[in-house]
Residue, then its C-alpha position, 0 to 999 in steps of 0.5 A: x150394081x154388085x149383082x153382076x157376074x163373078x168375074x174381073x168386071x165385078x172385082x174392078x167395080x168393087x175396087x172403085x166402090x169399096x177399094x177392095x175386091x172380094x178375092x182380096x177380102x176373102x184372103x184377108x179374112x182367111x189370114x186373120x183367122x190364121x188358116x193356111x196361107x195356100x187357102x188364102x191364095x186359092x181365094x185371092x187368085x181364083x180370078x187370075x189368068x190361067x197362064x199365071x196359075x199353071x205352076x201354082x200350088x194344087x189347091x190354087x189350081x183346083x179352086x181356079x178351075x172350080x170357079x171357071x166351071x161354076x160360071x159356065x151356063x148349064x146349057x153351054x158346053x165346057x171349052x175343050x181342054x178346060x181341065x188341063x190345069x188340073x190334069x182332068x180329062x174333058x169327060x171327067x170334067x163334064x161329069x164333075x160339072x153336071x154333078x155339081x149343078x145337081x148338088x147345088x140345086x138339091x142343097x138349095x131346095x133342102x135349105x129353102x134358098x131362092x137361087x133367083x137372086x143373090x145377097x149383097x157382098x159384104x167386105x171389110x177394110x184391112x186393118x191398118x198396121x201401125x208403123x213402128x218407130x225407127x230404131x235408136x241411132x245409138x243402138x243401131x250403130x252398136x248393133x252394126x259394130x257387133x255385126x261387123x265383129x261377128x262376121x269378121x272374126x267369129x262367124x266362119x268358126x261358129x258355122x264350122x263347128x256345126x256337126x251337120x247341115x241341119x245344125x248349120x242351117x239352124x245356126x244361120x237362122x239363129x245368127x240372122x236373128x242376133x245380127x240383123x234382128x230377123x225373127x221370122x226366117x226360112x232357109x231354102x236350099x237349091x236343088x242343082x239338078x232341078x234348079x229348084x229352091x226347096x224349103x228345108x229349115x224354118x221355124x215352127x210357124x212356117x213348117x208348111x213351107x217345107x212343101x213349097x218349091x220355087x223353080x228358078x226357070x219360072x223367073x220372078x224377083x226371087x229367082x233373079x235374086x238367087x241367080x244374080x246373088x243379090x239381096x232384094x226386098x220384095x214388097x206387095x206392090x212390086x211390079x215384077x212379082x210372079x205368082x210364086x213370089x206373091x205366094x211366099x210373101x203371103x205365106x210370111x204374112x208380112x208387108x216385105x220379104x227379105x231375100x238373101x242369097x247363101x252364095x260364095x264365088x260362082x255357086x249359090x247354095x240357097x236362100x235365106x228368106x225373112x219376113x220384115x216390116x216394110x219400114x225395115x227394107x231400106x235399113x236392111x238394104x243399106x247393110x247389103x255388103x254385110x248381109x252378103x258376107x253373112x250369106x257367103x260365110x254360110x255358103x263356105x261352111x256348106x261347101x266345107x261340109x259337103x267336101x267333108x261328107x264327100x271324103x267320108x263317103x269316099x273312105x266308106x266306099x274304099x272300106x266297102x271295096x276292101x271288104x268286098x275284095x277280102x270276101x272274094x279272097x276268102x271265097x276263092x281260098x276256101x274253095x281250094x280245100x273244099x274242092x279237095x275235100x269234095x274229091x277225097x270224099x269220092x275217094x273215101x266212098x270208093x275205098x269204103x265200098x271195097x272195104x279198104x283202109x281209109x285212115x290216110x284219107x280221113x287224115x287228109x280230110x281233117x287237115x283240109x277242114x282245119x285249113x278252111x278254118x285257118x283261112x277264115x280266121x286269117x282273113x277275119x284278123x284272128x291271130x292264130x294260136x302259136x304253133x311249132x310249125x311256124x318256126x320252119x318246115x321242110x319244103x320237100x315234104x310239102x311238095x311231095x304232100x301236095x303232089x300226092x294230094x292232087x293225084x289221089x283226090x281225082x282233082x286232075x283231069x285225065x289228060x293232065x299229069x303232075x310230077x315233082x323233082x326235089x333235092x336229096x336233102x331237107x330244105x328248111x324254110x321259115x314260116x308255116x307249111x300251110x302257107x306254102x301249101x296254099x301257094x302251090x294249090x293256087x299255082x297248080x289250079x291255075x296250071x290245070x285251067x291252062x291245060x284244057x287239052x291235057x299236059x304236064x305240071x311239074x314242081x321242082x325244088x332247084x336247091x339252094x341259091x344266092x341272090x343279092x347276098x342272101x341265101x334262098x331255096x328255089x322252087x319252080x312250078x311250070x306247065x306245058x300250056x300255051x303261056x300267058x298273053x302280054x296283057x295278062x303278064x302286064x298285070x299278073x299279080x294285080x287282083x283283076x276280073x279274069x275272063x274265066x267263069x266265076x265271081x272270084x276269078x282273077x284273084x289267085x295270083x295276087x293272093x299267091x304274091x301276098x303269101x310269098x311275101x308273108x314267107x319273106x320270099x320273092x316270085x317271078x313269072x316267065x312265059x313262052x309258047x312252051x308254057x308258063x313258069x313261076x319261080x319262087x325264092x324262099x329264105x333259108x331257115x336259120x338255126x336259133x341262137x343258143x341262149 
């Protein structure tokens, strides 16, 4: 009677006769041989309906399909779409089927096997697992008291002390063993994007579960436990188990699987699974509120860790943005003296060709090269060497040097003129002359860009003035351009991306404002259809007191 076709009818006959089917016997043997549980599952489910194994482990689907085509008579075509379970086309599946038949016949011939009959199938009864005696009542009460104290007073602090998520989850597993006597555990974290539970922390004997995923959309007891944040104990004879539930239960190799949500409030972070004997299920479910409290403490620690990581990430992003902004400023500021150097090299070339003296040009080139180094050192945070020029300088001299620099370097377009007006006495201000030079270069370059059709730029020393009880020297840089639009005026000194070409445009005025503040000064802008005017106030240099 066991010579019938290998199908569900044979399995039913086996169950009636020997109380175990050959898929169950094969899976049982594989487990006892300590082979991979997915291999046992592939044997156990090879007679299942195809719809139940659609989302199962690849090995299960491969064996299921192999069983289907092995039962297909050689003279009967395979049904269309039979290989869809494993993403195999009909043509490829037909070739596999024909090749398998040829290999079977060849192997049987070489081994001298008569394929006209089959041997009786042998099966074994599963060994009976002894039921452990219930725990001693006194020891149980003591364990419960320890658990209560740990949950109430120490568990939150203990989890909070873990340095990262991996350590935290390992601590969750260790404390589950201490508090609930859960020896065989695994933690699955919820991927909120795909709504899938993925194995992330487990003992060495459960490492293969790292590749195991549980889709909540597929339903089942585990999915319901996670979605409803409820403790459940899954047993082998549970009516509502789906394929994934059964696979995980078999992977643990126990009669019962405890499912504990790691959840707090409205969010479920994951699940703690523990393989336990069936007799412990009732005992553990009586402690449901303590188990949920344990899961909530773990979830709170995960939430706090995620918040901390988010803050660290924001700080890193902020530092990265500041570094990028400083890099843009360096490029912007270094480009000014480099442009002057480039133009002066042209002047130098012309003078050398005419055999004219070039001492002044070489001196200016040296100054601009030194200025490049000073700018880079300043942005790098390198403290400059002490200089007597930092104690003060004559503003008139810097103005005249800058005007001469732009005139002689051929930087200005042919239609743009630059002039200066200064008072007839020295105007000493505090700080380094290079700082004022950097301010004027930026303002003049902006003015040149505002005069594409040509025009006039004027630098004016308006002399001494008194504002809010303090004495200043006034300095104005104005052009004859079209002025600045209101939206630009609103964010004039903020580092923004301007419409001008180049990666570092829109930085000049924010840098100018910073440099003016460095000289303890003030800066304002007035704009009209007649042009833009930048008005700077720099404090007078006070004479040092005699000691």
